[in-house]
ZANU-859303 format. One record per residue (C-alpha): residue number from 0; residue in one letter; x, y, z. Coordinates in steps of 0.02 Angstrom, whole numbers. Example, Ala and Ser with C-alpha at 12.3 -4.5 7.8 and 13.67 -1.06 7.14 Angstrom:
<pts>
PT   i aa   east  north     up
PT   0  A    615   -225    390
PT   1  S    684    -53    357
</pts>
This chain:
<pts>
PT   i aa   east  north     up
PT   0  M      0      0      0
PT   1  A     67    172    -47
PT   2  P    100    300     94
PT   3  H    -47    409     45
PT   4  A   -160    255     40
PT   5  A   -102    204    213
PT   6  R   -136    379    277
PT   7  L   -307    378    194
PT   8  S   -345    214    281
PT   9  V   -301    289    449
PT  10  M   -403    445    411
PT  11  K   -554    340    367
PT  12  G   -531    244    527
PT  13  S   -524    407    624
PT  14  L   -686    470    544
PT  15  V   -775    308    586
PT  16  Y   -708    322    762
PT  17  A   -775    500    776
PT  18  N   -946    453    709
PT  19  L   -960    307    829
PT  20  H   -887    397    978
PT  21  R  -1054    448   1051
PT  22  T  -1141    281   1032
PT  23  A  -1009    143   1026
PT  24  T   -954     41   1174
PT  25  P   -772     53   1230
PT  26  A   -740   -123   1162
PT  27  R   -808    -77    991
PT  28  L   -707     83    987
PT  29  Y   -552    -18   1024
PT  30  L   -586   -137    880
PT  31  V   -614      4    756
PT  32  A   -454     92    808
PT  33  A   -357    -72    801
PT  34  A   -420   -109    626
PT  35  A   -361     62    565
PT  36  T   -191     36    645
PT  37  M   -174   -137    567
PT  38  A   -216    -68    394
PT  39  A    -80     63    412
PT  40  S     44    -66    477
PT  41  S      6   -182    331
PT  42  G     45    -43    208
PT  43  A    206     -1    299
PT  44  S    257   -185    296
PT  45  A    233   -196    108
PT  46  Q    332    -35     89
PT  47  S    480    -95    191
PT  48  W    505   -268    115
PT  49  P    642   -320     84
PT  50  V    756   -260    222
PT  51  S    880   -405    208
PT  52  P    947   -523     73
PT  53  V    825   -639    -16
PT  54  R    870   -816    -65
PT  55  M    802   -898   -221
PT  56  I    812  -1087   -208
PT  57  V    848  -1180   -370
PT  58  P    828  -1367   -338
PT  59  F    955  -1416   -471
PT  60  T   1142  -1399   -501
PT  61  V   1228  -1251   -581
PT  62  G   1214  -1243   -770
PT  63  G   1038  -1311   -798
PT  64  A    887  -1220   -866
PT  65  S    818  -1176   -694
PT  66  D    987  -1113   -633
PT  67  T   1011  -1004   -786
PT  68  A    838   -926   -767
PT  69  G    862   -903   -581
PT  70  R   1025   -808   -599
PT  71  I    952   -690   -728
PT  72  L    806   -650   -614
PT  73  A    913   -636   -458
PT  74  Q   1021   -502   -538
PT  75  Q    871   -402   -594
PT  76  F    782   -415   -425
PT  77  S    940   -363   -333
PT  78  E    947   -203   -434
PT  79  R    762   -166   -410
PT  80  W    750   -207   -225
PT  81  G    916   -137   -165
PT  82  Q    950   -301    -76
PT  83  K   1056   -450   -126
PT  84  V    954   -589   -205
PT  85  F   1060   -745   -213
PT  86  V   1032   -913   -296
PT  87  E   1049  -1062   -181
PT  88  N   1070  -1225   -278
PT  89  R    999  -1373   -181
PT  90  P   1001  -1520   -303
PT  91  G    954  -1701   -278
PT  92  A    813  -1828   -300
PT  93  G    746  -1748   -459
PT  94  G    725  -1579   -376
PT  95  T    628  -1640   -225
PT  96  I    762  -1597    -96
PT  97  G    772  -1412   -138
PT  98  T    585  -1399   -161
PT  99  E    553  -1473     11
PT 100  I    675  -1348     88
PT 101  A    579  -1206      6
PT 102  A    411  -1276     62
PT 103  R    470  -1282    243
PT 104  A    549  -1109    242
PT 105  K    477   -967    343
PT 106  P    339   -883    239
PT 107  D    405   -707    257
PT 108  G    454   -665     78
PT 109  Y    639   -698    105
PT 110  T    638   -871     27
PT 111  L    579   -898   -151
PT 112  L    578  -1052   -262
PT 113  L    622  -1048   -446
PT 114  G    527  -1207   -483
PT 115  S    502  -1306   -641
PT 116  S    381  -1431   -716
PT 117  T    491  -1571   -648
PT 118  E    472  -1546   -462
PT 119  L    302  -1459   -467
PT 120  A    204  -1566   -591
PT 121  V    304  -1723   -631
PT 122  N    369  -1778   -461
PT 123  P    199  -1777   -373
PT 124  N    147  -1910   -499
PT 125  L    307  -2010   -481
PT 126  Y    341  -2017   -296
PT 127  P    205  -2096   -187
PT 128  K    269  -2007    -31
PT 129  L    329  -1830    -60
PT 130  A    372  -1717     85
PT 131  Y    281  -1572      0
PT 132  D    118  -1542    -91
PT 133  T    133  -1424   -238
PT 134  L    -42  -1350   -222
PT 135  R    -46  -1344    -33
PT 136  D    131  -1287     10
PT 137  F    165  -1153   -119
PT 138  A     92   -986   -173
PT 139  P    120   -959   -361
PT 140  I    193   -788   -404
PT 141  G    217   -795   -591
PT 142  L    264   -895   -745
PT 143  V    437   -855   -811
PT 144  S    489   -955   -963
PT 145  S    482  -1119  -1056
PT 146  T    638  -1208  -1114
PT 147  P    644  -1341  -1249
PT 148  M    762  -1488  -1239
PT 149  L    877  -1567  -1366
PT 150  L    893  -1749  -1413
PT 151  L   1081  -1772  -1410
PT 152  V   1208  -1904  -1454
PT 153  H   1396  -1922  -1440
PT 154  P   1477  -1868  -1604
PT 155  S   1556  -2039  -1627
PT 156  L   1386  -2123  -1636
PT 157  P   1351  -2160  -1822
PT 158  V   1186  -2066  -1829
PT 159  K   1141  -1897  -1904
PT 160  T    951  -1897  -1888
PT 161  V    816  -1958  -1769
PT 162  A    774  -2095  -1894
PT 163  D    956  -2152  -1889
PT 164  L    954  -2162  -1700
PT 165  V    792  -2261  -1697
PT 166  K    859  -2382  -1827
PT 167  L   1021  -2407  -1728
PT 168  A    929  -2430  -1564
PT 169  K    816  -2562  -1641
PT 170  A    967  -2653  -1709
PT 171  R   1052  -2647  -1539
PT 172  P    909  -2660  -1411
PT 173  G    963  -2618  -1234
PT 174  D   1139  -2577  -1289
PT 175  L   1131  -2387  -1300
PT 176  I   1133  -2284  -1140
PT 177  Y   1053  -2115  -1108
PT 178  A   1108  -2001   -965
PT 179  S    986  -1901   -860
PT 180  S   1004  -1772   -721
PT 181  G    916  -1888   -599
PT 182  N    772  -2007   -572
PT 183  G    608  -1919   -606
PT 184  A    686  -1767   -690
PT 185  S    623  -1706   -858
PT 186  T    785  -1775   -931
PT 187  H    726  -1946   -872
PT 188  L    543  -1932   -916
PT 189  A    568  -1861  -1092
PT 190  P    681  -2004  -1151
PT 191  E    559  -2130  -1077
PT 192  M    419  -2047  -1174
PT 193  F    527  -2053  -1331
PT 194  K    569  -2237  -1304
PT 195  R    386  -2282  -1302
PT 196  A    342  -2169  -1448
PT 197  A    483  -2243  -1555
PT 198  G    469  -2421  -1493
PT 199  I    651  -2434  -1441
PT 200  D    746  -2490  -1287
PT 201  L    877  -2377  -1207
PT 202  L    962  -2399  -1038
PT 203  H    949  -2260   -909
PT 204  L   1102  -2188   -820
PT 205  P   1046  -2060   -688
PT 206  H   1159  -1925   -616
PT 207  T   1146  -1792   -480
PT 208  G   1119  -1648   -600
PT 209  A   1124  -1586   -779
PT 210  A   1309  -1546   -786
PT 211  P   1375  -1719   -738
PT 212  A   1248  -1802   -852
PT 213  V   1305  -1699  -1001
PT 214  V   1487  -1736   -960
PT 215  S   1449  -1923   -960
PT 216  I   1384  -1908  -1138
PT 217  M   1534  -1808  -1194
PT 218  N   1658  -1934  -1121
PT 219  G   1565  -2081  -1198
PT 220  Q   1501  -2159  -1037
PT 221  A   1327  -2133  -1111
PT 222  Q   1284  -2117  -1295
PT 223  A   1129  -2008  -1290
PT 224  G   1015  -1897  -1187
PT 225  I    878  -1766  -1191
PT 226  H    933  -1607  -1102
PT 227  A    878  -1426  -1087
PT 228  V    952  -1310  -1218
PT 229  P   1045  -1196  -1094
PT 230  A   1138  -1346  -1022
PT 231  V   1205  -1407  -1189
PT 232  L   1201  -1263  -1314
PT 233  G   1386  -1225  -1298
PT 234  Q   1437  -1407  -1318
PT 235  V   1327  -1426  -1473
PT 236  R   1400  -1270  -1552
PT 237  S   1577  -1329  -1517
PT 238  G   1544  -1501  -1591
PT 239  K   1566  -1596  -1428
PT 240  L   1386  -1654  -1441
PT 241  R   1272  -1683  -1590
PT 242  A   1092  -1620  -1583
PT 243  L    969  -1727  -1680
PT 244  A    806  -1639  -1634
PT 245  V    724  -1511  -1521
PT 246  T    574  -1556  -1411
PT 247  S    475  -1395  -1437
PT 248  A    336  -1379  -1565
PT 249  R    444  -1270  -1677
PT 250  P    631  -1251  -1711
PT 251  I    730  -1133  -1599
PT 252  D    826   -979  -1654
PT 253  P    997  -1029  -1583
PT 254  L    994  -1192  -1685
PT 255  P    883  -1157  -1837
PT 256  G    945  -1309  -1933
PT 257  V    892  -1434  -1800
PT 258  P    718  -1507  -1833
PT 259  T    589  -1543  -1699
PT 260  L    539  -1716  -1641
PT 261  V    363  -1673  -1699
PT 262  Q    431  -1640  -1873
PT 263  S    528  -1803  -1861
PT 264  G    368  -1902  -1844
PT 265  Y    332  -1900  -1657
PT 266  P    185  -1782  -1625
PT 267  S    172  -1826  -1440
PT 268  M    349  -1763  -1408
PT 269  D    306  -1579  -1384
PT 270  V    389  -1571  -1213
PT 271  V    465  -1417  -1133
PT 272  I    528  -1371   -960
PT 273  W    435  -1222   -890
PT 274  N    493  -1117   -746
PT 275  G    390  -1020   -621
PT 276  L    423   -916   -466
PT 277  L    339   -968   -304
PT 278  A    345   -934   -117
PT 279  P    298  -1040     33
PT 280  S    112  -1037     71
PT 281  G     71   -908    202
PT 282  T    187   -775    131
PT 283  P    100   -606    156
PT 284  A    -14   -561     11
PT 285  E     59   -387     -7
PT 286  V    234   -459    -25
PT 287  L    175   -585   -155
PT 288  S     91   -444   -251
PT 289  R    250   -340   -246
PT 290  I    357   -483   -313
PT 291  E    228   -528   -446
PT 292  S    221   -348   -508
PT 293  D    411   -332   -513
PT 294  L    428   -500   -600
PT 295  L    312   -449   -742
PT 296  V    409   -286   -763
PT 297  V    576   -378   -766
PT 298  L    516   -502   -896
PT 299  K    471   -358  -1013
PT 300  D    649   -293  -1009
PT 301  A    731   -309  -1181
PT 302  Q    899   -362  -1110
PT 303  V    819   -495  -1002
PT 304  Q    724   -562  -1152
PT 305  K    885   -566  -1251
PT 306  S    974   -660  -1112
PT 307  F    839   -794  -1110
PT 308  A    834   -805  -1300
PT 309  N   1023   -827  -1310
PT 310  Q   1003   -980  -1199
PT 311  G    866  -1053  -1306
PT 312  A    728  -1014  -1182
PT 313  E    561   -940  -1233
PT 314  M    484   -802  -1127
PT 315  T    310   -848  -1067
PT 316  P    270   -718   -934
PT 317  G    111   -738   -834
PT 318  D     46   -689   -663
PT 319  G     15   -801   -514
PT 320  K   -156   -853   -577
PT 321  V    -83   -909   -744
PT 322  L     52  -1010   -657
PT 323  G    -74  -1090   -540
PT 324  Q   -182  -1144   -685
PT 325  L    -31  -1214   -778
PT 326  I     24  -1315   -626
PT 327  R   -148  -1394   -611
PT 328  S   -158  -1439   -796
PT 329  E     19  -1508   -801
PT 330  L    -10  -1613   -646
PT 331  A   -153  -1696   -740
PT 332  R    -57  -1712   -903
PT 333  F     99  -1792   -830
PT 334  G     -6  -1901   -718
PT 335  Q    -86  -1978   -870
PT 336  V     81  -2001   -961
PT 337  I    165  -2080   -810
PT 338  Q     19  -2195   -777
PT 339  Q     17  -2255   -957
PT 340  A    205  -2283   -957
PT 341  K    194  -2366   -786
PT 342  I    337  -2261   -717
PT 343  R    350  -2259   -528
PT 344  L    486  -2205   -409
PT 345  D    502  -2236   -222
</pts>
C-alpha cells in the first residue's frame, strides 16, 4: 500500500471512530481503532520489504535451465530491490530436496523457489510419498519461461538424424545408454516418453544434475540424452555433442537447422521445461503482489528477453493465476503419461 493510501486508511478509521464515539461501546471503539492501525501497519510492511537479502532456491545444479533462469532474475531483482538476491542451488532426487526446503521455509518473503515442471508437476505423480504438496505448500507468483530440450548423441555415434538413432537402437536393443540429471527429472521422463513413442529400448544412467549427465555423454560413458538447451548449447556449437532434434513444437533460433521431434514423426513429443516463481504458502499477500508486479516488469525488459533467447529459452510471462492454472493442468497431463508408461519411483 502506498503511503498516501495508508494515511487515507487511517483517516477513514479516524472518521469512523469520531462518528461512533457517542454511541459505541469502549470495546467496539477499540476494535475500530485497532483495525485502522493494522491497515496502516500492513501498508508499511509492504513498503519496507525487503530489508535483508532474499534467497532464491533452485533445486538443481549449476548450469541447468532452472539455474540459468534463476540467476538472470536474481540479478534483476537485486537491482530493483536494493538487496542482494542470491541463488541457492539445492540439487538431488529430481528436484525434491530443494523444493522441500523451500516448502518448509519461513513464509516471510525472504525465501523464493524458482521451480520447474519437474518438481512441481512431474514428481507428485512419480513419488508416492513426497514431503511437500505443490498445491498446498506453495503460493504461485508468476510464470517465467519455457525451455525446450535437445535430443543429443555423442559425435562418434554413427547417426545424423532421429530416424538413424531409432534404426540403430532397434538393431542394438538395450545396448545404447542415455544419461539423465536424476530419477524423475524431465531429462529422465522425456527419453522414456521417446522410447515408447519410437518403440526402442535404451538404458537409463541417472546423475545428480544436468552438468555431470552432459559430461557423461561427452566422455562416452553414455551415448545419448535429452537435455535442456541452456545446459548443452555451448557443447553442441563446439561439436562436442550432436543435436538430432528439439522437443518444442517449432525449431529454436539458436539452432535453426535442427528439426523438432514433432517434425521427425513423433507428434506426442512436444515437451518443454517451464519455470515459475513461487513462495511458501502463508507469505503475506502484499509481498507476493510486490514480487509478482516486479517479475512482470523484469520479464518485459529487452535485455532480459535477449538473455533468455540466447540460452534457447522462450519467454512466457504470466501472473500467479496463470502459473497456478498451468500447474494444475500439467499435474493432470503428466499423471496420465506416467500412468500409461507405468513409471513409478520410491
